[in-house]
C-alpha positions as a printed NumPy array, in Angstrom:
array([[  0.155,   0.058,  -0.706],
       [  2.807,   2.266,   1.237],
       [  4.889,   0.958,  -1.597],
       [  1.851,   1.956,  -4.498],
       [  1.493,   5.872,  -2.673],
       [  4.396,   6.508,  -2.963],
       [  3.855,   5.653,  -6.907],
       [  1.554,   7.764,  -7.172],
       [  3.302,  11.023,  -5.11 ],
       [  5.593,  10.572,  -7.828],
       [  4.06 ,  10.604,  -9.977],
       [  2.399,  14.255,  -9.502],
       [  5.401,  15.268,  -9.023],
       [  6.972,  14.483, -12.072],
       [  3.432,  15.954, -14.109],
       [  3.907,  18.96 , -11.677],
       [  7.437,  18.587, -12.932],
       [  6.078,  18.714, -16.756],
       [  3.718,  21.348, -16.743],
       [  6.591,  23.295, -14.386],
       [  8.512,  23.47 , -17.884],
       [  5.218,  23.582, -20.499],
       [  4.618,  27.172, -18.403],
       [  8.26 ,  28.173, -18.794],
       [  8.026,  28.537, -22.666],
       [  5.537,  31.655, -22.683],
       [  7.952,  33.749, -21.395],
       [ 11.093,  32.364, -22.103],
       [  9.541,  32.756, -25.651],
       [  8.752,  36.496, -25.373],
       [ 12.286,  36.898, -23.792],
       [ 14.235,  35.652, -26.427],
       [ 11.6  ,  37.622, -29.037],
       [ 12.05 ,  40.836, -26.591],
       [ 15.969,  40.432, -26.661],
       [ 17.191,  38.835, -29.191],
       [ 14.111,  39.888, -32.054],
       [ 16.582,  40.371, -34.192],
       [ 17.888,  37.428, -34.673],
       [ 15.264,  35.728, -34.428],
       [ 13.771,  33.619, -37.143],
       [ 10.972,  31.74 , -35.985],
       [ 10.919,  29.535, -38.742],
       [ 14.56 ,  27.845, -37.566],
       [ 14.262,  28.324, -34.012],
       [ 11.171,  26.735, -34.243],
       [ 13.206,  23.213, -36.993],
       [ 15.415,  23.215, -34.843],
       [ 13.552,  23.015, -31.21 ],
       [ 11.291,  20.04 , -32.362],
       [ 14.482,  18.336, -34.13 ],
       [ 16.204,  18.745, -30.564],
       [ 13.007,  17.665, -28.559],
       [ 12.745,  14.439, -30.731],
       [ 16.656,  13.416, -30.289],
       [ 15.957,  12.545, -26.893],
       [ 12.716,  10.145, -28.205],
       [ 14.653,   8.81 , -30.924],
       [ 16.945,   7.591, -28.895],
       [ 15.189,   5.842, -26.119],
       [ 13.189,   4.413, -28.818],
       [ 15.959,   2.652, -30.75 ],
       [ 17.252,   1.734, -26.549],
       [ 14.757,   0.124, -25.901],
       [ 12.517,  -1.236, -29.199],
       [ 15.098,  -1.129, -32.352],
       [ 14.53 ,  -0.176, -35.372],
       [ 12.304,  -2.542, -36.793],
       [  9.594,  -0.96 , -34.699],
       [ 10.396,   2.358, -35.218],
       [ 10.286,   1.262, -38.922],
       [  6.657,  -0.25 , -39.161],
       [  5.166,   2.237, -37.47 ],
       [  6.308,   3.948, -40.671],
       [  5.372,   1.907, -42.805],
       [  1.27 ,   1.435, -41.462],
       [  0.699,   4.978, -40.971],
       [  3.067,   6.546, -42.78 ],
       [ -0.438,   9.585, -44.329],
       [ -1.212,  10.099, -40.205],
       [  1.85 ,  10.519, -39.201],
       [  2.774,  13.11 , -41.768],
       [ -0.623,  14.736, -41.344],
       [ -1.084,  15.106, -37.315],
       [  3.441,  16.328, -37.829],
       [  2.75 ,  19.039, -40.235],
       [ -0.741,  19.873, -38.261],
       [  0.119,  19.31 , -34.496],
       [  3.164,  19.306, -34.104],
       [  4.713,  21.622, -36.884],
       [  1.626,  24.39 , -37.842],
       [  1.002,  24.646, -33.584],
       [  5.248,  25.195, -32.663],
       [  5.599,  27.137, -34.576],
       [  1.959,  29.757, -34.701],
       [  2.699,  29.813, -30.618],
       [  6.55 ,  29.988, -30.728],
       [  5.004,  33.433, -33.189],
       [  2.597,  34.882, -31.062],
       [  4.872,  35.819, -28.701],
       [  6.769,  38.578, -30.783],
       [  3.287,  40.095, -31.123],
       [  1.852,  39.226, -27.554],
       [  2.548,  38.707, -23.359],
       [  3.254,  35.697, -22.327],
       [  0.765,  35.166, -20.119],
       [ -1.874,  35.977, -23.142],
       [ -0.023,  33.502, -25.393],
       [ -0.225,  31.404, -22.682],
       [ -3.972,  31.742, -22.007],
       [ -5.539,  31.302, -25.679],
       [ -2.857,  28.409, -26.709],
       [ -4.821,  26.172, -23.938],
       [ -7.653,  26.285, -24.834],
       [ -7.702,  23.741, -26.895],
       [ -9.811,  22.044, -24.605],
       [-12.642,  23.949, -26.229],
       [-12.329,  23.896, -29.676],
       [-11.18 ,  19.894, -29.117],
       [-14.355,  19.243, -27.677],
       [-16.435,  21.294, -31.171],
       [-14.259,  19.354, -33.655],
       [-14.734,  16.09 , -31.147],
       [-18.345,  16.299, -31.883],
       [-18.136,  17.487, -35.823],
       [-16.243,  14.177, -36.439],
       [-16.739,  12.612, -33.756],
       [-19.722,  12.578, -32.678],
       [-19.336,  12.937, -29.264],
       [-22.085,  13.667, -27.195],
       [-22.639,  17.931, -25.851],
       [-23.487,  18.263, -22.482],
       [-25.46 ,  20.896, -20.518],
       [-21.782,  21.138, -18.602],
       [-20.052,  20.995, -21.803],
       [-21.994,  23.605, -23.046],
       [-21.826,  25.886, -20.051],
       [-18.18 ,  25.422, -20.162],
       [-17.463,  26.738, -23.246],
       [-19.505,  29.354, -23.262],
       [-17.613,  30.5  , -19.993],
       [-14.579,  29.668, -22.166],
       [-14.929,  31.879, -25.327],
       [-16.635,  34.716, -22.983],
       [-12.858,  34.102, -21.045],
       [-11.713,  34.995, -24.624],
       [-12.96 ,  37.238, -25.301],
       [-12.797,  39.321, -21.853],
       [ -8.34 ,  38.308, -22.081],
       [ -8.582,  39.592, -26.038],
       [-10.616,  42.96 , -24.543],
       [ -8.088,  43.845, -21.756],
       [ -5.346,  45.906, -22.086],
       [ -1.836,  45.126, -20.338],
       [  1.818,  44.721, -21.087],
       [  5.319,  43.466, -20.261],
       [  8.495,  45.272, -20.355],
       [  9.251,  44.697, -24.392],
       [  5.783,  46.571, -24.937],
       [  3.785,  49.376, -24.064],
       [ -0.132,  49.549, -23.325],
       [ -1.66 ,  47.679, -27.006],
       [ -4.729,  44.884, -26.827],
       [ -1.698,  42.028, -29.104],
       [ -4.724,  41.295, -30.814],
       [ -1.945,  39.657, -33.742],
       [  0.233,  37.796, -31.276],
       [ -3.558,  36.981, -29.498],
       [ -5.146,  35.055, -32.719],
       [ -2.006,  33.536, -33.429],
       [ -2.174,  31.514, -30.714],
       [ -5.875,  30.747, -30.564],
       [ -4.576,  29.102, -34.186],
       [ -1.586,  27.264, -32.268],
       [ -4.341,  25.856, -29.681],
       [ -6.651,  24.931, -32.699],
       [ -4.196,  22.908, -34.466],
       [ -3.592,  21.763, -31.047],
       [ -6.907,  19.998, -31.134],
       [ -6.972,  18.478, -34.536],
       [ -3.929,  16.467, -33.18 ],
       [ -5.728,  16.214, -29.949],
       [ -8.772,  14.263, -31.832],
       [ -7.279,  12.636, -34.603],
       [ -4.058,  11.563, -32.738],
       [ -5.002,   8.739, -29.981],
       [ -4.953,   6.402, -32.846],
       [ -2.232,   5.976, -33.757],
       [ -0.456,   6.32 , -30.08 ],
       [ -2.904,   3.511, -29.576],
       [ -1.01 ,   1.181, -31.922],
       [  2.47 ,   2.341, -31.547],
       [  3.194,   3.546, -28.049],
       [  4.072,   7.683, -26.403],
       [  7.544,   7.383, -27.121],
       [  6.933,   6.052, -30.385],
       [  4.686,   8.645, -30.973],
       [  6.295,  11.471, -29.952],
       [  9.727,  10.671, -31.62 ],
       [  8.113,  10.001, -35.059],
       [  5.773,  13.12 , -34.444],
       [  8.533,  15.965, -33.668],
       [ 11.211,  13.913, -35.854],
       [  8.627,  13.934, -39.294],
       [  7.263,  17.755, -37.917],
       [ 10.516,  19.958, -38.373],
       [ 11.359,  18.115, -41.005],
       [  8.053,  19.375, -42.416],
       [  9.697,  23.103, -42.224],
       [ 12.06 ,  22.447, -44.577],
       [ 10.647,  23.402, -47.927],
       [  8.902,  27.137, -46.359],
       [ 12.216,  27.879, -44.71 ],
       [ 13.907,  27.811, -48.202],
       [ 11.165,  29.168, -49.87 ],
       [ 10.952,  31.531, -47.043],
       [ 14.471,  32.307, -46.89 ],
       [ 14.374,  31.372, -43.254],
       [ 17.696,  32.277, -42.241],
       [ 18.749,  28.827, -41.351],
       [ 22.057,  29.778, -39.459],
       [ 23.932,  28.125, -35.829],
       [ 25.769,  31.374, -35.926],
       [ 23.592,  33.458, -33.145],
       [ 23.846,  35.05 , -30.006],
       [ 24.858,  32.852, -27.084],
       [ 21.828,  33.7  , -25.461],
       [ 19.439,  32.549, -28.687],
       [ 21.152,  29.577, -28.736],
       [ 20.242,  28.394, -24.613],
       [ 17.268,  29.297, -25.536],
       [ 16.901,  27.223, -28.013],
       [ 18.268,  24.624, -26.051],
       [ 15.987,  24.697, -22.933],
       [ 12.75 ,  24.833, -24.908],
       [ 14.107,  21.835, -27.279],
       [ 15.104,  19.608, -24.098],
       [ 14.222,  20.938, -21.031],
       [ 10.257,  22.483, -22.598],
       [  9.983,  20.216, -25.014],
       [ 11.829,  16.507, -25.075],
       [ 12.267,  16.482, -21.148],
       [  8.797,  17.605, -19.986],
       [  7.739,  15.05 , -22.572],
       [  9.867,  12.356, -20.592],
       [  7.672,  13.254, -17.137],
       [  4.895,  13.821, -18.671],
       [  5.293,  10.332, -19.839],
       [  6.911,   8.253, -16.468],
       [  3.532,   9.836, -14.583],
       [  1.834,   8.237, -17.532],
       [  2.564,   5.103, -15.341],
       [  0.975,   5.827, -12.489],
       [ -1.256,   8.322, -11.994],
       [ -4.885,   8.031, -14.575],
       [ -4.681,  10.134, -17.7  ],
       [ -7.501,  11.865, -16.207],
       [ -6.53 ,  12.787, -13.084],
       [ -3.411,  13.698, -14.11 ],
       [ -4.782,  16.011, -17.185],
       [ -5.657,  18.538, -13.5  ],
       [ -2.855,  20.462, -14.008],
       [ -3.882,  21.461, -17.188],
       [ -6.119,  24.119, -15.342],
       [ -2.851,  25.82 , -13.482],
       [ -1.153,  25.68 , -16.617],
       [ -2.159,  29.522, -17.882],
       [ -1.591,  30.039, -14.218],
       [  1.813,  29.494, -14.046],
       [  2.408,  31.593, -17.158],
       [  0.935,  34.183, -15.691],
       [  3.242,  33.914, -12.255],
       [  6.423,  33.449, -14.633],
       [  6.055,  36.083, -16.445],
       [  5.093,  39.002, -13.769],
       [  7.781,  37.41 , -11.909],
       [ 10.577,  38.067, -15.393],
       [  9.44 ,  40.196, -17.383],
       [  7.258,  42.035, -14.542],
       [  3.461,  41.745, -17.145],
       [  1.194,  44.109, -16.135],
       [ -1.993,  42.296, -15.885],
       [ -5.677,  43.795, -15.551],
       [ -8.192,  42.636, -13.411],
       [-10.154,  42.3  , -16.205],
       [ -7.678,  40.225, -17.734],
       [ -7.124,  37.743, -14.169],
       [-10.88 ,  37.52 , -14.254],
       [-10.321,  36.08 , -17.811],
       [ -8.046,  33.752, -17.535],
       [-10.834,  32.502, -14.531],
       [-13.536,  32.492, -16.957],
       [-11.508,  30.367, -19.333],
       [ -9.709,  27.581, -16.793],
       [-13.302,  27.06 , -14.763],
       [-15.026,  26.639, -18.145],
       [-12.018,  24.447, -19.499],
       [-12.452,  22.25 , -16.077],
       [-16.321,  22.457, -16.252],
       [-15.799,  20.772, -20.175],
       [-13.171,  18.454, -19.248],
       [-14.456,  16.566, -15.926],
       [-17.814,  16.544, -17.301],
       [-18.141,  12.651, -17.043],
       [-19.078,  12.128, -20.672],
       [-15.499,  13.165, -21.161],
       [-13.615,   9.608, -21.782],
       [-10.137,   9.428, -20.143],
       [ -7.498,  11.501, -22.379],
       [ -5.125,   9.255, -24.399],
       [ -1.563,   8.928, -22.78 ],
       [ -0.169,  11.018, -26.206],
       [ -1.579,  14.237, -25.725],
       [ -0.781,  16.587, -22.359],
       [ -3.214,  18.841, -20.585],
       [ -2.069,  21.558, -22.839],
       [ -0.991,  22.721, -25.251],
       [  2.996,  22.462, -24.619],
       [  3.729,  24.968, -28.183]])
């Protein structure tokens, strides 16, 4: 009994650690855009951090399962892997990263983490999942919170009083991409396992950005300032690979439904870190909007008709 309880405590600590690392993605990216904007190519850095995250998972998969398992997964589900990697990994990661060039970390985190609301709508349209009164109330609260957040004003040390609506919309679009991954990603994860699916999706997602980088003339250079390199490594290894590894470890002893509760505090953590490190100025209206979104998502995710999320996806958009 004590062993089981210790394992559950360990799982909760791992899940909490992953959530903290994911929340730190937003202020870290905002800091890079604020201090080293001229050295930041959003496509190139998105490619680098995705591939850095993929390397860790790939080494783990090859060590535990070998090349054959990886090849069979690609052979069976290559179309699905490409689709999910392009939309749910590459597009989601690039959009949320780019949003932090235009909006604050707290706002970007809030907008991106409305993905459960969009997931519910997509699941209703595609999977015909039931809409209960609890889900409808949660959705209305969530949308009202998003509208309130977009209308509120604020700033940080890199930007004055502004609406930030371009960055807000980019972060919302990233949440929509994550919803696509959530709805269609369950099958490949169930068939091939979380670690293997994550390794493939991160790797293919990063590679899918190469044609766009060539067309747009991205500055694909390794001669970047040390601060940009440190930030990129942190985002790819810590907020990417390590965070996912902690989450996968937690899922071994904690059910996805219970562990999903960490998603409710992600935006709040991002707000605290942003105020602390970036001196973000938030209004009471923004805090109220954040609470409305968190309560709305909680009502939707805690609905008894909502099945536990598969272990492939974290509870919040991680960038």
